[in-house]
CHARMM internal coordinates of N, CA and C (Angstrom, degrees):
IC EDIT
DIST 1 N 1 CA 1.4444
DIST 1 CA 1 C 1.5417
ANGL 1 N 1 CA 1 C 109.27
DIST 1 C 2 N 1.3498
ANGL 1 CA 1 C 2 N 114.50
DIHE 1 N 1 CA 1 C 2 N 137.84
DIST 2 N 2 CA 1.4422
ANGL 1 C 2 N 2 CA 122.38
DIHE 1 CA 1 C 2 N 2 CA -173.42
DIST 2 CA 2 C 1.5092
ANGL 2 N 2 CA 2 C 106.26
DIHE 1 C 2 N 2 CA 2 C -129.18
DIST 2 C 3 N 1.2967
ANGL 2 CA 2 C 3 N 109.85
DIHE 2 N 2 CA 2 C 3 N 151.47
DIST 3 N 3 CA 1.4945
ANGL 2 C 3 N 3 CA 119.32
DIHE 2 CA 2 C 3 N 3 CA 175.52
DIST 3 CA 3 C 1.5640
ANGL 3 N 3 CA 3 C 107.74
DIHE 2 C 3 N 3 CA 3 C -103.65
DIST 3 C 4 N 1.2696
ANGL 3 CA 3 C 4 N 117.34
DIHE 3 N 3 CA 3 C 4 N 130.65
DIST 4 N 4 CA 1.5071
ANGL 3 C 4 N 4 CA 122.74
DIHE 3 CA 3 C 4 N 4 CA -179.24
DIST 4 CA 4 C 1.4614
ANGL 4 N 4 CA 4 C 110.82
DIHE 3 C 4 N 4 CA 4 C -115.81
DIST 4 C 5 N 1.3112
ANGL 4 CA 4 C 5 N 119.79
DIHE 4 N 4 CA 4 C 5 N 116.76
DIST 5 N 5 CA 1.3667
ANGL 4 C 5 N 5 CA 120.28
DIHE 4 CA 4 C 5 N 5 CA 178.48
DIST 5 CA 5 C 1.6070
ANGL 5 N 5 CA 5 C 107.49
DIHE 4 C 5 N 5 CA 5 C -91.75
DIST 5 C 6 N 1.3161
ANGL 5 CA 5 C 6 N 114.96
DIHE 5 N 5 CA 5 C 6 N 125.75
DIST 6 N 6 CA 1.4329
ANGL 5 C 6 N 6 CA 118.81
DIHE 5 CA 5 C 6 N 6 CA -172.06
DIST 6 CA 6 C 1.5762
ANGL 6 N 6 CA 6 C 102.49
DIHE 5 C 6 N 6 CA 6 C -130.59
DIST 6 C 7 N 1.4713
ANGL 6 CA 6 C 7 N 112.23
DIHE 6 N 6 CA 6 C 7 N 136.68
DIST 7 N 7 CA 1.4331
ANGL 6 C 7 N 7 CA 121.01
DIHE 6 CA 6 C 7 N 7 CA 175.22
DIST 7 CA 7 C 1.4755
ANGL 7 N 7 CA 7 C 111.71
DIHE 6 C 7 N 7 CA 7 C -123.03
DIST 7 C 8 N 1.3292
ANGL 7 CA 7 C 8 N 112.30
DIHE 7 N 7 CA 7 C 8 N 137.65
DIST 8 N 8 CA 1.5491
ANGL 7 C 8 N 8 CA 116.98
DIHE 7 CA 7 C 8 N 8 CA 178.64
DIST 8 CA 8 C 1.5309
ANGL 8 N 8 CA 8 C 105.51
DIHE 7 C 8 N 8 CA 8 C -91.02
DIST 8 C 9 N 1.3193
ANGL 8 CA 8 C 9 N 116.91
DIHE 8 N 8 CA 8 C 9 N 132.79
DIST 9 N 9 CA 1.4005
ANGL 8 C 9 N 9 CA 127.42
DIHE 8 CA 8 C 9 N 9 CA 175.98
DIST 9 CA 9 C 1.4901
ANGL 9 N 9 CA 9 C 109.47
DIHE 8 C 9 N 9 CA 9 C -131.24
DIST 9 C 10 N 1.2407
ANGL 9 CA 9 C 10 N 120.55
DIHE 9 N 9 CA 9 C 10 N 112.34
DIST 10 N 10 CA 1.5239
ANGL 9 C 10 N 10 CA 127.35
DIHE 9 CA 9 C 10 N 10 CA 177.66
DIST 10 CA 10 C 1.5580
ANGL 10 N 10 CA 10 C 108.64
DIHE 9 C 10 N 10 CA 10 C 50.09
DIST 10 C 11 N 1.3299
ANGL 10 CA 10 C 11 N 114.55
DIHE 10 N 10 CA 10 C 11 N 47.34
DIST 11 N 11 CA 1.4812
ANGL 10 C 11 N 11 CA 120.22
DIHE 10 CA 10 C 11 N 11 CA 177.22
DIST 11 CA 11 C 1.5056
ANGL 11 N 11 CA 11 C 117.98
DIHE 10 C 11 N 11 CA 11 C 79.21
DIST 11 C 12 N 1.3195
ANGL 11 CA 11 C 12 N 117.14
DIHE 11 N 11 CA 11 C 12 N -1.21
DIST 12 N 12 CA 1.4173
ANGL 11 C 12 N 12 CA 125.96
DIHE 11 CA 11 C 12 N 12 CA 179.49
DIST 12 CA 12 C 1.5637
ANGL 12 N 12 CA 12 C 109.36
DIHE 11 C 12 N 12 CA 12 C -107.14
DIST 12 C 13 N 1.3176
ANGL 12 CA 12 C 13 N 116.11
DIHE 12 N 12 CA 12 C 13 N 143.74
DIST 13 N 13 CA 1.4749
ANGL 12 C 13 N 13 CA 118.67
DIHE 12 CA 12 C 13 N 13 CA -179.04
DIST 13 CA 13 C 1.5657
ANGL 13 N 13 CA 13 C 108.85
DIHE 12 C 13 N 13 CA 13 C -105.75
DIST 13 C 14 N 1.2543
ANGL 13 CA 13 C 14 N 114.39
DIHE 13 N 13 CA 13 C 14 N 133.69
DIST 14 N 14 CA 1.4508
ANGL 13 C 14 N 14 CA 122.86
DIHE 13 CA 13 C 14 N 14 CA -178.94
DIST 14 CA 14 C 1.4779
ANGL 14 N 14 CA 14 C 110.90
DIHE 13 C 14 N 14 CA 14 C -124.11
DIST 14 C 15 N 1.2739
ANGL 14 CA 14 C 15 N 120.10
DIHE 14 N 14 CA 14 C 15 N 132.98
DIST 15 N 15 CA 1.4305
ANGL 14 C 15 N 15 CA 127.47
DIHE 14 CA 14 C 15 N 15 CA 175.94
DIST 15 CA 15 C 1.5598
ANGL 15 N 15 CA 15 C 107.42
DIHE 14 C 15 N 15 CA 15 C -75.01
DIST 15 C 16 N 1.3011
ANGL 15 CA 15 C 16 N 117.59
DIHE 15 N 15 CA 15 C 16 N 118.29
DIST 16 N 16 CA 1.4440
ANGL 15 C 16 N 16 CA 122.58
DIHE 15 CA 15 C 16 N 16 CA 178.23
DIST 16 CA 16 C 1.4473
ANGL 16 N 16 CA 16 C 111.94
DIHE 15 C 16 N 16 CA 16 C -88.35
DIST 16 C 17 N 1.4020
ANGL 16 CA 16 C 17 N 119.59
DIHE 16 N 16 CA 16 C 17 N -45.09
DIST 17 N 17 CA 1.3647
ANGL 16 C 17 N 17 CA 123.71
DIHE 16 CA 16 C 17 N 17 CA -173.36
DIST 17 CA 17 C 1.5597
ANGL 17 N 17 CA 17 C 109.26
DIHE 16 C 17 N 17 CA 17 C -159.82
DIST 17 C 18 N 1.3848
ANGL 17 CA 17 C 18 N 114.04
DIHE 17 N 17 CA 17 C 18 N 148.14
DIST 18 N 18 CA 1.4910
ANGL 17 C 18 N 18 CA 118.92
DIHE 17 CA 17 C 18 N 18 CA 176.50
DIST 18 CA 18 C 1.5823
ANGL 18 N 18 CA 18 C 103.62
DIHE 17 C 18 N 18 CA 18 C -120.09
DIST 18 C 19 N 1.3262
ANGL 18 CA 18 C 19 N 115.66
DIHE 18 N 18 CA 18 C 19 N 122.00
DIST 19 N 19 CA 1.4403
ANGL 18 C 19 N 19 CA 121.25
DIHE 18 CA 18 C 19 N 19 CA 178.80
DIST 19 CA 19 C 1.5309
ANGL 19 N 19 CA 19 C 111.11
DIHE 18 C 19 N 19 CA 19 C -102.20
DIST 19 C 20 N 1.3847
ANGL 19 CA 19 C 20 N 115.78
DIHE 19 N 19 CA 19 C 20 N 130.74
DIST 20 N 20 CA 1.5535
ANGL 19 C 20 N 20 CA 115.82
DIHE 19 CA 19 C 20 N 20 CA 177.15
DIST 20 CA 20 C 1.5280
ANGL 20 N 20 CA 20 C 107.78
DIHE 19 C 20 N 20 CA 20 C -89.54
DIST 20 C 21 N 1.3410
ANGL 20 CA 20 C 21 N 122.25
DIHE 20 N 20 CA 20 C 21 N 4.33
DIST 21 N 21 CA 1.4139
ANGL 20 C 21 N 21 CA 125.28
DIHE 20 CA 20 C 21 N 21 CA -178.90
DIST 21 CA 21 C 1.4984
ANGL 21 N 21 CA 21 C 110.22
DIHE 20 C 21 N 21 CA 21 C -139.23
DIST 21 C 22 N 1.3843
ANGL 21 CA 21 C 22 N 118.48
DIHE 21 N 21 CA 21 C 22 N 55.57
DIST 22 N 22 CA 1.5262
ANGL 21 C 22 N 22 CA 119.09
DIHE 21 CA 21 C 22 N 22 CA -171.23
DIST 22 CA 22 C 1.4575
ANGL 22 N 22 CA 22 C 117.90
DIHE 21 C 22 N 22 CA 22 C -62.92
DIST 22 C 23 N 1.3012
ANGL 22 CA 22 C 23 N 117.98
DIHE 22 N 22 CA 22 C 23 N 154.39
DIST 23 N 23 CA 1.4888
ANGL 22 C 23 N 23 CA 122.31
DIHE 22 CA 22 C 23 N 23 CA 171.26
DIST 23 CA 23 C 1.5646
ANGL 23 N 23 CA 23 C 104.20
DIHE 22 C 23 N 23 CA 23 C -80.58
DIST 23 C 24 N 1.3257
ANGL 23 CA 23 C 24 N 108.91
DIHE 23 N 23 CA 23 C 24 N 140.93
DIST 24 N 24 CA 1.5134
ANGL 23 C 24 N 24 CA 115.96
DIHE 23 CA 23 C 24 N 24 CA 172.07
DIST 24 CA 24 C 1.5338
ANGL 24 N 24 CA 24 C 102.53
DIHE 23 C 24 N 24 CA 24 C -120.50
DIST 24 C 25 N 1.3359
ANGL 24 CA 24 C 25 N 118.10
DIHE 24 N 24 CA 24 C 25 N 96.01
DIST 25 N 25 CA 1.3999
ANGL 24 C 25 N 25 CA 123.31
DIHE 24 CA 24 C 25 N 25 CA -174.23
DIST 25 CA 25 C 1.5399
ANGL 25 N 25 CA 25 C 109.65
DIHE 24 C 25 N 25 CA 25 C -108.11
DIST 25 C 26 N 1.3680
ANGL 25 CA 25 C 26 N 115.93
DIHE 25 N 25 CA 25 C 26 N 120.79
DIST 26 N 26 CA 1.4172
ANGL 25 C 26 N 26 CA 117.12
DIHE 25 CA 25 C 26 N 26 CA 175.66
DIST 26 CA 26 C 1.6208
ANGL 26 N 26 CA 26 C 110.60
DIHE 25 C 26 N 26 CA 26 C -66.84
DIST 26 C 27 N 1.3738
ANGL 26 CA 26 C 27 N 114.18
DIHE 26 N 26 CA 26 C 27 N 141.91
DIST 27 N 27 CA 1.3905
ANGL 26 C 27 N 27 CA 119.21
DIHE 26 CA 26 C 27 N 27 CA -177.31
DIST 27 CA 27 C 1.5459
ANGL 27 N 27 CA 27 C 116.62
DIHE 26 C 27 N 27 CA 27 C 91.52
DIST 27 C 28 N 1.3003
ANGL 27 CA 27 C 28 N 110.79
DIHE 27 N 27 CA 27 C 28 N -4.94
DIST 28 N 28 CA 1.5677
ANGL 27 C 28 N 28 CA 116.79
DIHE 27 CA 27 C 28 N 28 CA 176.35
DIST 28 CA 28 C 1.5236
ANGL 28 N 28 CA 28 C 110.35
DIHE 27 C 28 N 28 CA 28 C -98.71
DIST 28 C 29 N 1.2469
ANGL 28 CA 28 C 29 N 115.06
DIHE 28 N 28 CA 28 C 29 N -96.12
DIST 29 N 29 CA 1.4713
ANGL 28 C 29 N 29 CA 119.14
DIHE 28 CA 28 C 29 N 29 CA 179.90
DIST 29 CA 29 C 1.5074
ANGL 29 N 29 CA 29 C 112.95
DIHE 28 C 29 N 29 CA 29 C -58.21
DIST 29 C 30 N 1.3163
ANGL 29 CA 29 C 30 N 116.07
DIHE 29 N 29 CA 29 C 30 N -34.88
DIST 30 N 30 CA 1.3655
ANGL 29 C 30 N 30 CA 119.63
DIHE 29 CA 29 C 30 N 30 CA -175.72
DIST 30 CA 30 C 1.5042
ANGL 30 N 30 CA 30 C 117.81
DIHE 29 C 30 N 30 CA 30 C -77.36
DIST 30 C 31 N 1.2658
ANGL 30 CA 30 C 31 N 117.05
DIHE 30 N 30 CA 30 C 31 N -1.89
DIST 31 N 31 CA 1.4396
ANGL 30 C 31 N 31 CA 126.88
DIHE 30 CA 30 C 31 N 31 CA 177.19
DIST 31 CA 31 C 1.5470
ANGL 31 N 31 CA 31 C 113.84
DIHE 30 C 31 N 31 CA 31 C -52.86
DIST 31 C 32 N 1.3332
ANGL 31 CA 31 C 32 N 108.95
DIHE 31 N 31 CA 31 C 32 N -43.19
DIST 32 N 32 CA 1.5268
ANGL 31 C 32 N 32 CA 114.16
DIHE 31 CA 31 C 32 N 32 CA -174.59
DIST 32 CA 32 C 1.5299
ANGL 32 N 32 CA 32 C 107.31
DIHE 31 C 32 N 32 CA 32 C -92.62
DIST 32 C 33 N 1.3402
ANGL 32 CA 32 C 33 N 121.62
DIHE 32 N 32 CA 32 C 33 N -24.17
DIST 33 N 33 CA 1.4396
ANGL 32 C 33 N 33 CA 123.54
DIHE 32 CA 32 C 33 N 33 CA -176.57
DIST 33 CA 33 C 1.5141
ANGL 33 N 33 CA 33 C 106.95
DIHE 32 C 33 N 33 CA 33 C -143.21
DIST 33 C 34 N 1.4333
ANGL 33 CA 33 C 34 N 111.70
DIHE 33 N 33 CA 33 C 34 N 85.97
DIST 34 N 34 CA 1.4677
ANGL 33 C 34 N 34 CA 119.23
DIHE 33 CA 33 C 34 N 34 CA -175.76
DIST 34 CA 34 C 1.5202
ANGL 34 N 34 CA 34 C 115.79
DIHE 33 C 34 N 34 CA 34 C -51.48
DIST 34 C 35 N 1.2606
ANGL 34 CA 34 C 35 N 122.01
DIHE 34 N 34 CA 34 C 35 N -26.37
DIST 35 N 35 CA 1.5242
ANGL 34 C 35 N 35 CA 121.96
DIHE 34 CA 34 C 35 N 35 CA -177.45
DIST 35 CA 35 C 1.4904
ANGL 35 N 35 CA 35 C 112.73
DIHE 34 C 35 N 35 CA 35 C -98.92
DIST 35 C 36 N 1.3395
ANGL 35 CA 35 C 36 N 118.85
DIHE 35 N 35 CA 35 C 36 N 18.60
DIST 36 N 36 CA 1.4504
ANGL 35 C 36 N 36 CA 126.62
DIHE 35 CA 35 C 36 N 36 CA -178.21
DIST 36 CA 36 C 1.5906
ANGL 36 N 36 CA 36 C 107.47
DIHE 35 C 36 N 36 CA 36 C -57.52
DIST 36 C 37 N 1.2930
ANGL 36 CA 36 C 37 N 118.75
DIHE 36 N 36 CA 36 C 37 N -49.41
DIST 37 N 37 CA 1.4516
ANGL 36 C 37 N 37 CA 122.28
DIHE 36 CA 36 C 37 N 37 CA -170.90
DIST 37 CA 37 C 1.5064
ANGL 37 N 37 CA 37 C 106.12
DIHE 36 C 37 N 37 CA 37 C -75.83
DIST 37 C 38 N 1.3672
ANGL 37 CA 37 C 38 N 120.22
DIHE 37 N 37 CA 37 C 38 N -42.32
DIST 38 N 38 CA 1.4231
ANGL 37 C 38 N 38 CA 119.06
DIHE 37 CA 37 C 38 N 38 CA 172.35
DIST 38 CA 38 C 1.4676
ANGL 38 N 38 CA 38 C 115.73
DIHE 37 C 38 N 38 CA 38 C -51.09
DIST 38 C 39 N 1.3493
ANGL 38 CA 38 C 39 N 113.25
DIHE 38 N 38 CA 38 C 39 N -44.54
DIST 39 N 39 CA 1.5410
ANGL 38 C 39 N 39 CA 118.36
DIHE 38 CA 38 C 39 N 39 CA -179.68
DIST 39 CA 39 C 1.5155
ANGL 39 N 39 CA 39 C 112.95
DIHE 38 C 39 N 39 CA 39 C -65.61
DIST 39 C 40 N 1.3671
ANGL 39 CA 39 C 40 N 116.08
DIHE 39 N 39 CA 39 C 40 N -34.04
DIST 40 N 40 CA 1.4120
ANGL 39 C 40 N 40 CA 120.93
DIHE 39 CA 39 C 40 N 40 CA 178.08
DIST 40 CA 40 C 1.5458
ANGL 40 N 40 CA 40 C 113.17
DIHE 39 C 40 N 40 CA 40 C -66.80
DIST 40 C 41 N 1.3117
ANGL 40 CA 40 C 41 N 112.02
DIHE 40 N 40 CA 40 C 41 N -43.52
DIST 41 N 41 CA 1.5562
ANGL 40 C 41 N 41 CA 123.99
DIHE 40 CA 40 C 41 N 41 CA -178.64
DIST 41 CA 41 C 1.5434
ANGL 41 N 41 CA 41 C 103.77
DIHE 40 C 41 N 41 CA 41 C -64.63
DIST 41 C 42 N 1.2866
ANGL 41 CA 41 C 42 N 115.86
DIHE 41 N 41 CA 41 C 42 N -50.29
DIST 42 N 42 CA 1.5021
ANGL 41 C 42 N 42 CA 118.53
DIHE 41 CA 41 C 42 N 42 CA -176.98
DIST 42 CA 42 C 1.6317
ANGL 42 N 42 CA 42 C 108.06
DIHE 41 C 42 N 42 CA 42 C -60.56
DIST 42 C 43 N 1.2661
ANGL 42 CA 42 C 43 N 116.55
DIHE 42 N 42 CA 42 C 43 N -46.85
DIST 43 N 43 CA 1.4685
ANGL 42 C 43 N 43 CA 122.47
DIHE 42 CA 42 C 43 N 43 CA 176.13
DIST 43 CA 43 C 1.5344
ANGL 43 N 43 CA 43 C 109.92
DIHE 42 C 43 N 43 CA 43 C -52.86
DIST 43 C 44 N 1.3061
ANGL 43 CA 43 C 44 N 121.04
DIHE 43 N 43 CA 43 C 44 N -52.92
DIST 44 N 44 CA 1.3895
ANGL 43 C 44 N 44 CA 126.49
DIHE 43 CA 43 C 44 N 44 CA -178.89
DIST 44 CA 44 C 1.5191
ANGL 44 N 44 CA 44 C 113.73
DIHE 43 C 44 N 44 CA 44 C -60.27
DIST 44 C 45 N 1.3583
ANGL 44 CA 44 C 45 N 112.71
DIHE 44 N 44 CA 44 C 45 N -38.93
DIST 45 N 45 CA 1.4960
ANGL 44 C 45 N 45 CA 120.86
DIHE 44 CA 44 C 45 N 45 CA 177.04
DIST 45 CA 45 C 1.4799
ANGL 45 N 45 CA 45 C 114.38
DIHE 44 C 45 N 45 CA 45 C -80.47
DIST 45 C 46 N 1.3206
ANGL 45 CA 45 C 46 N 114.41
DIHE 45 N 45 CA 45 C 46 N -4.56
DIST 46 N 46 CA 1.4395
ANGL 45 C 46 N 46 CA 121.19
DIHE 45 CA 45 C 46 N 46 CA 177.34
DIST 46 CA 46 C 1.5852
ANGL 46 N 46 CA 46 C 110.65
DIHE 45 C 46 N 46 CA 46 C 65.48
DIST 46 C 47 N 1.2114
ANGL 46 CA 46 C 47 N 114.63
DIHE 46 N 46 CA 46 C 47 N 38.55
DIST 47 N 47 CA 1.5351
ANGL 46 C 47 N 47 CA 123.58
DIHE 46 CA 46 C 47 N 47 CA 177.38
DIST 47 CA 47 C 1.4730
ANGL 47 N 47 CA 47 C 110.80
DIHE 46 C 47 N 47 CA 47 C -110.14
DIST 47 C 48 N 1.3638
ANGL 47 CA 47 C 48 N 123.19
DIHE 47 N 47 CA 47 C 48 N 38.33
DIST 48 N 48 CA 1.3240
ANGL 47 C 48 N 48 CA 123.70
DIHE 47 CA 47 C 48 N 48 CA -177.29
DIST 48 CA 48 C 1.4543
ANGL 48 N 48 CA 48 C 113.02
DIHE 47 C 48 N 48 CA 48 C -69.92
END
COOR INIT
IC SEED 1 N 1 CA 1 C
IC BUILD
């Protein structure tokens, strides 16, 4: 699993950084989609 930092510039998306040891912080990325981490784990565990 990797963390990819993306920035939007004038409607275009640019990869800023790829992290091989990403932070998984509750209340961050999951603020707009509360089940995002559950979906990732299910995918990795092949329980789709």
